[in-house]
C-alpha positions in Angstrom: 3.4 32.5 -11.9 1.7 30.4 -14.6 0.0 27.1 -14.1 2.9 25.0 -15.5 5.4 26.6 -13.0 3.0 26.1 -10.1 2.5 22.5 -11.2 6.3 22.0 -11.3 6.7 23.4 -7.8 3.9 21.2 -6.4 5.3 18.2 -8.2 8.8 18.9 -7.0 7.6 19.1 -3.4 5.9 15.7 -3.8 9.1 14.2 -5.2 11.0 15.6 -2.3 8.6 14.1 0.1 8.9 10.8 -1.7 12.6 10.9 -1.5 12.5 11.5 2.3 10.1 8.6 2.7 12.4 6.3 0.7 15.3 7.3 3.0 13.3 5.9 5.9 11.8 2.8 4.3 14.7 0.3 4.8 14.9 1.5 8.5 11.3 0.4 9.2 12.2 -3.2 9.9 12.5 -5.9 12.6 15.8 -6.1 14.4 18.0 -8.7 12.8 17.1 -7.7 9.2 19.4 -5.6 7.0 18.3 -4.6 3.5 16.1 -7.6 3.1 18.6 -10.1 4.6 18.2 -11.8 7.9 21.7 -11.3 9.4 20.9 -12.1 13.0 20.3 -9.8 15.9 23.9 -9.3 16.8 25.2 -8.7 13.2 22.4 -6.2 12.6 24.0 -3.8 15.1 27.6 -4.4 14.0 30.0 -1.9 12.6 29.8 -3.6 9.2 26.0 -3.2 9.2 26.2 0.5 10.2 28.8 1.0 7.4 26.4 -0.5 4.8 23.6 1.6 6.0 25.7 4.8 6.0 26.9 4.1 2.4 23.3 3.5 1.2 22.1 6.7 2.9 24.9 8.7 1.1 24.1 7.1 -2.2 20.4 8.0 -1.8 21.2 11.6 -0.9 23.4 11.9 -4.0 20.6 10.4 -6.1 18.1 12.8 -4.6 20.3 15.8 -5.5 21.0 14.5 -9.0 17.4 13.7 -9.6 16.3 17.2 -8.7 19.0 18.6 -10.9 17.8 16.6 -13.9 14.2 17.4 -13.1 15.0 21.1 -13.1 16.9 21.0 -16.3 14.1 19.1 -18.1 11.5 21.3 -16.7 13.4 24.5 -17.6 14.4 23.4 -21.2 11.4 21.4 -22.2 8.2 21.0 -20.1 7.6 21.4 -16.3 5.3 18.3 -16.4 7.9 16.2 -18.0 10.4 17.4 -15.4 8.2 16.2 -12.5 7.4 12.9 -14.1 11.1 12.2 -14.9 12.2 13.1 -11.4 9.8 10.6 -9.8 10.8 7.8 -12.1 14.5 8.5 -11.6 14.1 8.6 -7.9 12.3 5.3 -7.7 14.9 3.7 -10.1 17.7 5.1 -7.9 16.1 3.7 -4.8 15.9 0.2 -6.2 19.4 0.4 -7.7 21.0 1.5 -4.4 18.9 -1.0 -2.5 20.1 -3.9 -4.6 23.7 -2.8 -4.0 23.1 -2.7 -0.2 21.3 -6.0 -0.3 24.3 -7.7 -2.0 26.7 -6.1 0.6 24.5 -7.5 3.4 24.3 -11.0 2.1 27.7 -12.1 3.4 26.4 -11.3 6.9 23.4 -13.6 6.4 22.5 -15.7 9.5 23.1 -19.4 9.1 21.4 -20.4 12.3 17.8 -19.3 11.5 15.2 -21.8 12.7 13.6 -23.7 9.8 10.2 -24.2 11.5 7.3 -21.9 10.6 5.0 -20.1 13.0 1.5 -20.5 11.6 -1.7 -18.5 12.3 -2.4 -18.7 16.0 -4.9 -21.1 17.3 -7.2 -20.8 19.1 -7.9 -17.3 17.7 -9.9 -14.8 19.7 -13.6 -15.1 19.0 -13.8 -11.5 17.7 -10.4 -11.5 15.8 -12.0 -11.4 12.3 -15.5 -10.0 13.2 -14.7 -6.4 12.2 -12.9 -7.2 8.9 -15.7 -9.6 7.9 -18.3 -7.0 8.8 -16.5 -4.4 6.7 -16.1 -6.8 3.8 -19.9 -7.4 3.8 -20.6 -3.7 3.9 -18.2 -3.0 1.0 -19.9 -5.7 -1.1 -23.4 -4.4 -0.2 -22.5 -0.8 -1.0 -20.7 -1.8 -4.2 -23.8 -3.8 -5.4 -26.1 -0.9 -4.4 -24.1 1.6 -6.5 -24.3 -0.8 -9.5 -28.0 -1.3 -8.9 -28.7 2.4 -8.7 -26.8 3.0 -11.9 -28.7 0.2 -13.7 -32.1 1.5 -12.4 -31.5 5.0 -13.9 -29.5 4.1 -17.0 -32.4 4.6 -19.4 -33.3 7.9 -17.8 -29.9 9.5 -18.3 -29.5 11.9 -21.2 -27.1 11.4 -24.1 -24.2 13.2 -22.3 -23.2 12.3 -18.8 -20.5 13.8 -16.4 -17.3 11.8 -15.7 -15.1 14.4 -14.1 -15.7 17.0 -11.4 -13.6 20.1 -10.4 -12.5 21.1 -6.9 -16.0 22.6 -6.2 -17.7 19.3 -7.0 -19.2 20.7 -10.2 -18.8 18.7 -13.5 -16.2 19.9 -15.9 -16.2 17.0 -18.4 -19.1 15.3 -20.1 -19.0 12.3 -22.5 -21.5 10.3 -24.5 -23.6 7.9 -22.4 -22.4 4.3 -22.5 -22.1 1.3 -20.3 -18.5 2.2 -19.5 -19.2 5.9 -18.7 -22.1 5.1 -16.4 -20.9 1.9 -14.7 -17.2 2.6 -14.3 -17.4 4.2 -10.8 -19.8 1.7 -9.4 -17.7 -1.2 -10.7 -14.5 0.4 -9.3 -16.4 0.7 -6.0 -17.2 -3.0 -5.8 -13.7 -4.1 -6.9 -11.5 -1.7 -5.0 -13.5 -1.4 -1.7 -13.9 -5.2 -1.6 -10.2 -5.7 -2.2 -9.3 -3.3 0.7 -11.7 -5.0 3.1 -10.5 -8.4 1.9 -6.9 -7.4 2.5 -7.9 -6.4 6.1 -9.3 -9.8 6.6 -6.2 -11.5 5.2 -4.0 -9.4 7.5 -6.1 -10.3 10.5 -5.5 -14.0 9.9 -1.9 -13.7 8.6 0.9 -15.7 10.0 2.7 -14.2 13.0 6.5 -13.8 12.6 7.6 -14.3 16.2 10.8 -14.4 18.1 11.9 -17.4 20.1 11.2 -16.1 23.6 9.1 -17.2 26.5 7.7 -14.0 27.9 5.1 -13.5 25.2 6.4 -10.0 24.4 6.8 -10.8 20.7 3.4 -12.3 20.5 1.8 -9.3 22.1 3.6 -7.0 19.8 2.5 -9.0 16.7 -1.1 -9.0 17.9 -1.1 -5.2 18.3 0.5 -4.8 14.9 -2.1 -7.0 13.3 -5.0 -5.1 15.0 -3.5 -1.7 14.1 -2.9 -2.5 10.4 -6.0 -4.5 9.9 -8.1 -1.9 11.6 -6.6 0.8 9.4 -7.4 -1.1 6.2 -11.0 -1.6 7.5 -11.4 2.1 8.2 -9.9 3.1 4.8 -12.2 0.5 3.1 -15.2 2.0 4.7 -14.3 5.6 3.8 -13.3 4.6 0.3 -16.6 2.6 -0.2 -18.5 5.6 1.1 -16.6 8.0 -1.2 -17.3 5.9 -4.3 -20.9 5.0 -3.4 -21.9 8.6 -2.7 -19.9 9.7 -5.7 -21.5 7.3 -8.1 -25.0 8.2 -6.9 -24.2 11.9 -7.1 -22.8 11.5 -10.6 -26.1 9.9 -11.7 -28.1 12.7 -10.0 -26.1 15.4 -11.7 -26.5 13.6 -15.0 -30.3 13.6 -14.4 -30.3 17.2 -13.5 -31.4 16.5 -10.0 -28.2 18.0 -8.5 -25.6 20.6 -9.6 -22.5 19.1 -7.9 -21.2 16.1 -6.1 -22.5 15.5 -2.5 -20.3 17.0 0.2 -19.8 13.6 1.7 -17.5 12.7 -1.2 -15.0 15.4 -0.3 -15.3 14.5 3.4 -14.6 10.8 2.7 -11.7 11.6 0.4 -10.1 13.9 3.0 -10.8 11.4 5.8 -9.2 8.6 3.9 -6.1 10.6 3.2 -5.7 11.8 6.8 -6.3 8.2 8.1 -3.7 6.7 5.8 -1.0 9.3 6.8 -1.9 9.0 10.5 -1.9 5.1 10.4 1.5 5.0 8.7 2.9 7.6 11.2 1.5 5.7 14.2 2.9 2.3 13.0 6.3 3.7 12.1 6.9 5.7 15.3 4.9 3.7 17.9 4.3 0.2 16.8 7.0 -0.6 14.2 6.8 -3.1 11.3 5.6 -6.3 12.8 5.4 -4.7 16.2 9.2 -4.2 16.2 9.0 -1.0 18.4 7.2 -3.1 21.1 9.7 -5.9 21.0 12.6 -4.0 22.6 12.6 -6.2 25.7 13.4 -9.2 23.6 15.4 -7.6 20.7 18.1 -10.2 21.1 15.8 -13.2 20.7 16.1 -14.6 17.2 13.3 -14.5 14.6 11.9 -17.8 13.5 9.8 -19.0 10.5 9.6 -17.6 7.0 10.7 -14.1 7.9 14.1 -15.5 9.0 14.6 -18.0 6.2 16.9 -16.3 3.7 16.6 -19.2 1.3 12.9 -18.3 0.6 13.5 -14.6 -0.3 14.5 -13.2 -3.7 16.4 -9.9 -3.2 14.6 -9.7 0.2 11.5 -8.6 -1.6 9.8 -11.7 -3.0 8.8 -14.6 -0.8 8.6 -18.0 -2.4 7.9 -21.1 -0.2 5.8 -23.9 -1.5 5.8 -25.6 1.9 4.3 -22.5 3.6 0.5 -22.5 3.5 0.4 -18.8 4.2 -1.1 -16.4 1.7 0.5 -13.3 3.3 3.9 -12.9 5.0 5.3 -9.8 6.7 7.6 -7.6 4.6 11.2 -7.7 5.6 11.2 -3.9 5.6 8.6 -1.1 5.1 5.1 -1.5 6.4 2.7 -4.4 5.7 2.8 -7.7 4.0 3.7 -9.4 0.7 2.2 -12.5 -0.8 3.7 -16.0 -0.8 4.5 -16.6 -4.5 5.0 -20.2 -3.7 1.3 -20.5 -2.7 -0.9 -20.9 -5.8 -3.9 -19.5 -4.0 -2.0 -16.3 -3.2 -0.9 -16.0 -6.8 -4.4 -16.6 -8.1 -5.7 -13.8 -5.8 -3.1 -11.4 -7.0 -3.5 -12.2 -10.7 -7.3 -11.9 -10.4 -7.1 -8.5 -8.7 -4.5 -7.2 -11.2 -6.8 -8.4 -14.1 -9.8 -6.5 -12.7 -7.8 -3.4 -12.1 -6.3 -3.7 -15.6 -9.8 -3.8 -17.0 -10.8 -0.7 -15.0 -7.8 1.2 -16.4 -7.7 0.0 -20.0 -11.4 -0.2 -20.9 -12.2 3.5 -20.1 -8.9 4.6 -21.8 -10.0 2.8 -25.0 -13.6 3.7 -25.0 -13.9 7.2 -23.4 
């Protein structure tokens, strides 16, 4: 078995896993929501809603089969790598295409009785509600600045060629001419990406709660647990990611100076730990907590949602939230796990644009220079 065939098999397995995940994504939602539309708690369990869901599932299964057929044909006739890339792109395109169809079918069921008032961030907030995210944010900034300072302190000592890529054993397998980009890329990525993850954890910890109109406090308790779980997961990933890039950037400098032969073992441990944590957190939220704590709201499933999550007029295709009257930066996704930004809030848009600009620089500058 040659490397191209092995790569195609591995890539096909990843595409299959992606397809399975996409089949479950619209089902990870709060009761009352159907393919990005708030239809109300009763209508969400109706025969019409079940028919829409079955039809979408069938379409996605067909798309998955067709996608693999096309991938196999392209890989067999042309190039295995092209087959894998095309199958992933086709599968994602099929998901959004079938989702839009299901969304349009769900719109006639849209609830017209959703409350207009918005539930803001809870006050008073527990004294330690943001302590952990703030601490992680500070650590991420400090470690990012340290990795930049370490690279700056040893820049003149580095030889004309420096390593920029390492193999599975941690030994360098690609060297390039020393430059500001080649030396400072990883430290800069550390500061930007780790800080962004920790900042997201902080925003999640203070995000608006999308509650149900009920008096027992079940919805509030579920939302609090969801917030703690998701924010805590982001904090842990930020710490592991910051450790990975900090140790990796320092190890890269040391290898370049001839003080070490390979990356420090902590880089591999941090990478593995981050991957396991991400998968574990997603699994725990999906099966035990639910999006927005939906799995914990079963006792009040019939109570209606209130606020921005229930207001169909503020959602475009059930994916994009635009509400200039809502001061929130983040709002809960209508399906899937996590939050989206409020595109009606200029602060939220500024944060997103700034982050995308920094990431774009990290991607484009090395591609043009190295």
